[in-house]
C-alpha positions as CSV (number, residue, x, y, z in Angstrom):
1,M,46.5,21.8,-39.4
2,N,45.6,24.0,-36.3
3,T,43.0,25.9,-35.8
4,R,44.1,29.1,-36.6
5,S,44.9,28.5,-39.9
6,D,41.3,26.6,-40.1
7,E,40.0,29.9,-39.6
8,R,42.1,31.7,-42.5
9,G,40.7,28.8,-44.5
10,E,36.9,29.3,-43.7
11,A,37.5,33.5,-44.1
12,A,39.1,32.9,-47.7
13,V,36.1,30.5,-48.8
14,A,33.8,33.5,-47.3
15,A,35.2,35.9,-49.3
16,E,35.0,33.7,-52.6
17,E,31.4,33.0,-52.5
18,P,29.6,35.4,-54.3
19,K,27.7,38.3,-52.4
20,T,24.0,37.8,-51.9
21,E,21.3,40.6,-52.1
22,R,20.2,42.0,-48.8
23,G,16.8,40.5,-47.6
24,L,13.7,42.6,-48.5
25,G,12.2,44.8,-45.4
26,S,12.3,47.4,-43.3
27,R,15.7,48.3,-42.1
28,A,14.4,50.3,-39.0
29,P,16.6,49.9,-35.9
30,E,15.1,46.8,-33.6
31,F,14.0,49.1,-31.2
32,I,11.5,51.1,-33.8
33,K,10.2,48.0,-35.5
34,A,8.9,46.7,-32.0
35,R,6.8,49.6,-31.3
36,R,4.0,49.4,-34.2
37,A,3.4,53.5,-33.6
38,L,6.6,54.4,-33.6
39,H,7.3,51.9,-36.6
40,L,4.4,53.5,-38.6
41,S,5.9,57.4,-37.6
42,W,9.2,56.1,-38.6
43,Q,7.8,54.8,-42.4
44,V,6.0,58.0,-42.4
45,G,9.1,60.1,-41.9
46,V,11.2,58.2,-44.6
47,F,8.6,58.6,-47.0
48,V,8.3,62.0,-46.4
49,I,11.9,62.6,-46.8
50,G,12.6,60.4,-49.6
51,L,9.4,62.3,-51.6
52,A,10.9,65.7,-50.8
53,V,14.3,64.2,-52.4
54,V,12.4,62.5,-55.2
55,A,10.4,65.9,-55.9
56,G,13.7,68.2,-56.0
57,G,15.1,65.5,-58.6
58,V,12.0,65.8,-61.0
59,L,12.6,69.8,-60.8
60,L,16.2,69.3,-61.1
61,L,15.2,67.3,-64.8
62,P,14.7,70.3,-66.9
63,L,17.2,72.6,-64.7
64,P,21.3,72.3,-64.8
65,G,21.9,69.8,-62.5
66,P,21.9,65.8,-61.3
67,G,18.2,65.3,-61.8
68,W,18.6,61.3,-62.1
69,L,21.3,61.1,-59.5
70,V,18.6,63.2,-57.4
71,I,15.8,61.0,-58.2
72,F,17.5,57.5,-57.4
73,A,18.9,59.3,-53.9
74,G,15.2,59.1,-52.8
75,M,14.4,56.0,-54.3
76,A,17.5,54.7,-52.2
77,I,16.1,56.6,-49.1
78,W,12.6,54.9,-49.4
79,A,14.1,51.6,-50.0
80,T,15.7,51.7,-46.5
81,E,11.9,51.1,-45.3
82,F,9.7,50.1,-48.1
83,V,10.0,47.0,-50.6
84,W,8.3,48.2,-53.3
85,A,10.9,50.7,-53.6
86,Q,13.8,48.1,-52.9
87,L,12.6,45.9,-55.9
88,V,12.5,48.9,-58.2
89,L,15.9,49.8,-57.0
90,R,17.6,46.5,-57.8
91,W,15.3,46.3,-61.3
92,T,17.4,49.8,-62.2
93,K,20.7,48.2,-60.8
94,R,20.1,45.6,-63.0
95,K,19.0,47.5,-66.1
96,V,22.0,49.9,-65.4
97,T,24.8,47.0,-65.5
98,E,23.4,45.5,-68.5
99,A,23.4,48.7,-70.3
100,T,27.1,49.3,-69.1
101,H,28.0,46.0,-70.3
102,R,26.5,46.2,-73.7
103,A,28.4,49.8,-74.1
104,L,31.5,48.4,-73.4
105,D,31.3,45.8,-76.0
106,P,33.7,46.7,-78.5
107,R,31.4,45.9,-81.5
108,V,28.8,48.4,-80.1
109,R,31.8,50.9,-79.7
110,R,32.7,50.7,-83.2
111,R,29.2,50.8,-84.2
112,N,28.6,54.3,-82.0
113,L,32.0,55.6,-83.5
114,L,31.1,55.0,-87.0
115,L,27.8,56.7,-86.6
116,T,29.0,59.2,-84.5
117,T,31.7,59.9,-87.2
118,V,29.0,59.9,-90.2
119,G,26.7,62.1,-88.0
120,V,29.4,64.9,-87.5
121,A,30.1,64.4,-91.5
122,I,26.8,64.8,-92.5
123,A,25.9,67.9,-90.2
124,A,29.5,69.5,-91.4
125,A,28.4,69.4,-95.1
126,L,25.3,71.0,-94.1
127,V,27.1,73.7,-92.7
128,G,29.4,74.0,-95.2
129,V,26.6,74.3,-98.0
130,Y,25.0,76.9,-95.7
131,V,27.9,79.4,-95.6
132,W,28.5,78.6,-98.9
133,K,25.4,79.6,-100.3
134,F,24.6,82.3,-97.8
135,G,28.3,83.6,-96.5
136,F,29.0,83.8,-93.0
137,V,27.7,86.8,-91.0
138,T,27.7,87.4,-87.5
139,P,24.5,88.2,-85.7
140,W,26.0,91.7,-84.8
141,N,26.9,92.3,-88.5
142,I,23.2,91.8,-90.1
143,R,21.7,94.9,-91.7
144,E,18.2,95.6,-91.6
145,E,16.7,96.8,-95.2
């Protein structure tokens, strides 16, 4: 074998290895990490920007908009600098992946479909009984007596 085929073989082996998670810690550029005052001000800036994004996400929760997505984006900003945010983000990713696998399980999907069908049937029966007993009158045709 020549050197060129060995290199391709190593690349193929490296591609087959499972991806490992990045190490914990700051992802600031080296020249920033080398100066304590600059690194501290970098961390404060990252914290303030992340806080603004998370606060915006919290405001979007009751309003129409992607509240949780914005909150997770703020957490991702914090995770570029803070270990605690990296750990929270890893835990959240793991839980979302587990929930996705559970939701895609065929037995769970059949159960959810059955429960939804029963719920819709009960709601339709209740609406039918209400309309049978009281009739269907649109709000603009209600007469006040």
